[in-house]
C-alpha positions in Angstrom: -2.1 27.4 -6.9 1.4 27.9 -8.3 4.5 30.0 -7.6 5.2 29.5 -3.9 7.2 32.3 -2.3 9.3 32.4 0.8 9.8 35.2 3.4 11.5 35.6 6.7 9.0 36.0 9.5 10.7 36.6 12.9 13.5 34.3 11.8 11.2 31.6 10.4 11.6 30.9 6.7 7.9 30.9 5.7 6.3 29.5 2.6 3.2 31.4 1.2 1.2 32.0 -1.9 0.2 35.5 -3.0 -2.0 36.4 -6.0 -4.6 38.8 -7.2 -5.5 42.4 -6.3 -8.2 44.1 -4.2 -9.2 43.6 -0.6 -6.8 41.1 1.0 -8.0 37.7 2.2 -5.5 35.7 4.3 -6.2 31.9 4.4 -4.9 30.0 7.5 -5.0 26.2 7.4 -5.7 23.8 10.2 -3.6 21.3 12.1 -0.7 21.8 14.4 3.0 21.3 14.4 4.0 18.2 12.3 0.6 17.5 10.8 -0.4 17.2 7.2 -2.1 20.5 6.5 -0.6 23.4 4.7 -1.4 26.4 2.5 -2.3 24.3 -0.6 -5.4 23.0 1.2 -7.0 26.3 0.0 -6.3 25.7 -3.7 -9.9 25.4 -4.7 -10.7 28.7 -3.1 -7.5 30.5 -3.8 -7.6 30.1 -7.6 -11.2 31.3 -7.8 -11.1 34.2 -5.4 -7.9 35.7 -6.7 -10.0 36.9 -9.6 -11.6 39.5 -7.3 -9.3 39.7 -4.2 -5.7 39.8 -3.1 -5.5 36.3 -1.8 -2.7 35.0 0.5 -2.3 31.5 2.0 0.5 30.6 4.4 2.1 27.5 5.8 2.0 28.0 9.6 5.2 27.6 11.7 6.1 23.9 12.0 3.8 23.0 9.0 4.2 22.7 5.3 7.5 24.1 4.1 7.8 26.7 7.0 10.5 26.3 9.6 9.8 24.4 12.8 9.6 26.2 16.2 13.0 27.0 17.6 12.7 24.9 20.8 10.4 22.3 22.3 9.1 25.0 24.7 7.7 26.8 21.6 5.4 24.0 20.7 2.4 25.9 22.0 -0.5 27.8 20.4 1.0 31.3 21.0 3.9 30.4 18.7 1.5 29.7 15.8 -0.7 32.7 16.5 2.2 35.1 16.7 3.7 33.7 13.5 0.5 34.3 11.5 0.2 37.8 13.0 3.9 38.6 12.2 3.5 37.2 8.7 0.6 39.6 8.0 2.7 42.5 9.4 5.8 41.4 7.4 3.8 41.5 4.2 2.6 45.0 5.0 -1.1 44.0 4.9 -3.7 46.0 6.6 -7.5 45.5 7.3 -7.3 41.9 6.2 -10.2 39.4 5.8 -9.0 36.5 7.9 -10.3 33.0 7.0 -9.2 30.1 9.2 -10.0 26.4 9.0 -10.0 24.0 12.0 -7.0 24.9 14.2 -6.4 27.8 11.9 -9.8 29.1 12.8 -8.6 29.3 16.4 -5.5 31.3 15.3 -7.4 33.9 13.3 -10.0 34.3 16.0 -7.2 35.0 18.5 -5.7 37.6 16.1 -9.1 39.2 15.7 -9.5 39.5 19.5 -6.0 40.8 20.1 -5.4 43.0 17.0 -8.9 44.1 15.8 -7.3 47.1 14.1 -5.7 44.7 11.7 -8.8 42.7 10.8 -11.7 43.8 8.5 -13.6 40.5 8.9 -13.3 37.0 10.4 -14.4 33.7 8.9 -14.2 30.5 10.9 -14.5 27.2 9.1 -15.1 23.9 11.0 -13.0 24.9 14.0 -13.5 22.3 16.6 -10.5 24.0 18.3 -12.8 26.8 19.3 -15.5 24.7 20.9 -14.5 21.0 21.3 -12.8 19.5 24.3 -11.7 16.2 22.6 -12.6 13.9 19.7 -11.8 10.2 19.3 -12.2 10.5 15.6 -8.6 11.3 14.6 -7.1 8.8 17.1 -9.2 6.1 15.4 -8.0 7.2 12.0 -4.3 7.2 13.0 -4.7 3.8 14.6 -6.1 2.4 11.3 -3.4 4.1 9.3 -0.5 2.8 11.5 -0.3 -0.5 9.6 -0.1 1.2 6.1 3.5 1.1 5.0 3.5 3.1 1.8 3.7 6.8 2.9 1.5 8.2 0.1 -1.1 5.6 0.7 -0.9 6.2 4.5 -1.3 10.0 4.4 -3.8 9.8 1.6 -5.9 7.5 3.8 -5.7 9.9 6.7 -6.7 12.9 4.6 -9.6 11.1 2.8 -11.0 9.8 6.2 -11.9 13.3 7.2 -13.8 14.0 4.0 -17.4 13.2 3.1 -16.3 12.6 -0.5 -12.8 11.2 -0.8 -12.5 12.7 -4.3 -11.9 16.0 -2.5 -8.4 14.9 -1.7 -6.9 15.5 -5.2 -3.6 14.0 -6.4 -2.3 17.6 -6.8 -3.0 18.4 -3.1 -1.5 15.1 -2.0 1.6 15.8 -4.2 2.3 18.9 -2.2 1.7 17.2 1.1 4.1 14.5 0.2 6.7 17.1 -0.7 7.1 18.0 3.0 5.9 15.0 5.0 8.9 13.0 3.7 11.4 15.6 5.0 13.5 15.5 8.2 11.9 18.8 9.2 8.5 17.2 9.3 9.8 14.2 11.2 11.3 16.5 13.8 8.1 18.5 14.2 6.0 15.4 14.5 8.3 13.8 17.1 8.6 16.9 19.3 4.8 17.5 19.1 4.3 14.0 20.5 6.9 14.5 23.2 5.4 17.9 24.2 1.8 16.7 24.0 1.0 17.3 27.7 2.3 20.9 27.4 0.4 21.6 24.3 -2.9 20.1 25.6 -2.7 22.0 28.9 -2.1 25.3 27.0 -4.8 24.5 24.4 -7.6 24.0 26.9 -6.7 27.2 28.8 -6.5 29.2 25.6 -9.9 27.8 24.4 -11.6 28.7 27.7 -10.1 32.2 27.5 -11.2 32.7 23.9 -14.8 31.6 24.6 -15.0 33.9 27.7 -13.8 36.9 25.7 -16.3 36.4 22.9 -19.2 35.9 25.3 -18.1 39.1 27.0 -18.5 41.0 23.7 -14.9 41.4 22.6 -15.9 40.8 19.0 -19.1 42.9 19.1 -17.9 45.2 16.3 -16.4 42.5 14.1 -18.2 41.0 11.0 -18.0 37.3 11.5 -19.0 34.4 9.3 -19.1 30.8 10.7 -19.1 28.0 8.2 -19.7 24.4 9.3 -20.0 21.0 7.5 -23.1 19.0 8.4 -21.2 15.7 8.1 -17.9 16.7 9.9 -16.8 13.8 12.0 -13.8 15.4 13.5 -15.6 18.6 14.6 -19.3 17.4 14.7 -22.0 20.0 14.0 -24.0 19.0 17.1 -21.1 19.0 19.6 -19.1 21.8 18.0 -20.8 23.8 15.3 -24.1 24.5 17.0 -22.3 25.5 20.3 -20.1 27.8 18.1 -23.2 29.4 16.6 -24.7 29.8 20.1 -21.5 31.6 21.2 -21.0 33.9 18.2 -24.4 34.9 17.1 -25.8 36.3 20.4 -22.6 38.1 21.2 -21.5 39.3 17.8 -24.2 41.4 16.2 -22.7 41.3 12.7 -22.3 37.5 12.6 -24.0 34.7 10.6 -23.6 31.0 10.1 -23.7 28.9 7.0 -24.1 25.1 7.2 -22.7 23.0 4.3 -24.5 19.8 3.6 -22.8 16.5 2.5 -19.4 17.7 3.5 -16.8 16.4 5.9 -14.1 18.5 7.7 -12.9 20.2 4.5 -16.1 22.3 3.9 -14.1 24.9 1.9 -12.9 22.2 -0.5 -15.7 19.7 -0.6 -18.3 22.4 -1.5 -15.8 24.9 -2.9 -18.2 26.7 -5.3 -20.8 27.1 -2.5 -18.1 28.2 0.0 -16.6 30.7 -2.4 -20.0 32.2 -3.2 -20.9 32.4 0.5 -17.6 34.1 1.3 -17.9 36.6 -1.6 -21.4 37.6 -0.4 -20.2 37.9 3.2 -17.3 40.1 2.2 -19.6 42.3 0.0 -21.5 43.3 3.2 -18.6 44.2 5.5 
């Protein structure tokens, strides 16, 4: 996953990767403002799928090497959702296959609900943001990592904690993460995100409730949807999040299916990359 590009999206300098040809797939990573995730988390999928598709992966606003939100009031979900939507429009893409992991799964689902004319299919991967109210897992991880002084060791620990197999967190992936988590931009996003936590949480729960109500009301009834979940995900557990997501999507979205990945933590698309890529390829061949 080489040759990053930059583009202006509504005034935000935005990093992205763009390779291949064919039907477009847009990968959207998880996390929120000032967190570790970015476009290169898709590297094991991007480099394979670019052989058959036009693949695009983007750093969301306030993540990776993309600019931070302009003001503290913008540290809400709508800012991230609008940024991804505007990014797709800025690139001139149409009828895209949206693939979102974790909090990115929430963003792509919102785009599918609000702009169905833009979306050919929707794939949601381990998105506790769609179904879960709260999880103590990450708080416990951050508490344990607080005493680790070396930045690379600290952030590597946090990333590996979410994986079933720590080998999934490659040195190349960690290299890219370190290229932005050591920047003033990252420190600013993380600080403001903590300061605005009450605002973000209140907005998040309201948005989640609205998203679930719209799906149950049939708003995605004409959309091909694939749900992928890891059996061993601790941050978005299958029992508390994945099965309820299945029970929400499948009865209300006729062209939907679910794939459960065994022996994988939160990064199902990386930990079982070959299985994920084959599943996604098959799904896209049917839409």
